[in-house]
N, C-alpha and C positions, 0 to 999 in steps of 0.2 A: 475472373481474375486471370491475367496472362502470366506467363512463366516468370517474367521479371518481377511483377508485383508479388507473386507467391514467394520468391526468393527473398525479397525485401521484408515481407511479413515475417518469414521464418527467422531471418537474422535479427530483426528487431526483437522478436520473442526471446531468442537466445541471450542477447545482450541485456534486455530488460529483466529476464528471469534472474540472472546472476546479480545484477545491481539490486533488485528488489529483495532477493533472498538475503543478501548481506545487510541491507537497510533494516530488514525485519529481525536481524540478529540471529539468523538460523544458519546452521551448517548444512551441507548437502545431505548428510545423514539424517538430520532432524527433519528437513523438508521431505525427504523420501519417506520417512516414517509417517509423517502427517498425511501424506497423499496416497500411501499404500503402494509404494514402488521401491525399487532398489536405488541405492546411492549412485551406482554406475549409470542408471538412467538419467538422473539429474545431471551428472557430469556430461553425458552425451548431449542432453538438451542445451546446456550452457555453452558447449563448444559448437553447437549447430550440426552435430553429427547424427542426431536422431530426432524425430518429431514425436511429440507426445500424442497419445490418442485424444481425439477431440473431447471425449467425455472427461478427460483429466483437466482440461483448461479451467473450467469453473471451480474445480476443487483447488487447483494451484492458486488461482486468483483469490479465492476466499481465504486461504491460509496466509497469503501475503497481504491481505487487506486492501486489495485493489479490484477494479473491474476487469473483465476479460479484455475489453477494448484497450485499457491502459496496458495490460500485460503484453498484448500482441502489438502494441505501438500504433493502434488506430486512433487513440485519444491521448493527449498529453497527460503525463502524470500530475502536472500542476492542477489540472481541472479536478482530479480525484482528491488531491490534498486540500483544495479550496472547499470542496463539498464537505470533507471531514471537519475542516476548521469551522465552517458554518454550523455544522451539527454541534460541535463543542461549544461554540459561542451561544447557541440557542439554549443549551443545557445550563450554562453558567447564568444566562439571563433569567431563566426560569427559577433557578435556585436563589439568585439575588432578589428577585421580586417577591419571593416567599419570606424574606427577612423583614423585621420591623425597621422603621426609619432610622433609629439609632444604630441598629446593627449594620444597616447599609452604609451609614456614614463611617463606621468603624472599618468595614471591609474596604471602602474606597481609600481611606487613609492608609491602610496597610499596603494596598496595591501601589499607591503613589510612592510610598516609602521604598518598596522593592524596585520600582522603576528608577527612582532617583539613585539607587545604589549601582545601577548599570549604566 
């Protein structure tokens, strides 16, 4: 990795960290507590003034519900959310298939009614 690539990775991380922390509904203090560091460290990370230790990246990613690749900007966040959506859909399908036919019809009717409202 050349110097320019390293800088781009680092600034992507800083920007992504702030956006993903906010999207997760966490304050800097809450994130710091969850990963075992000080709030000031999170502030430095988000401003691109300090680099986290490499062993902190997987912990930060896990708390934010993303992969390290997404966190550091090597993989688009959309790919991560698509994977989560697929997992949720698979769970819904599994639950739906466990219902009796009349219950499935009822669920479908309810879903169609909710969609029609929007």
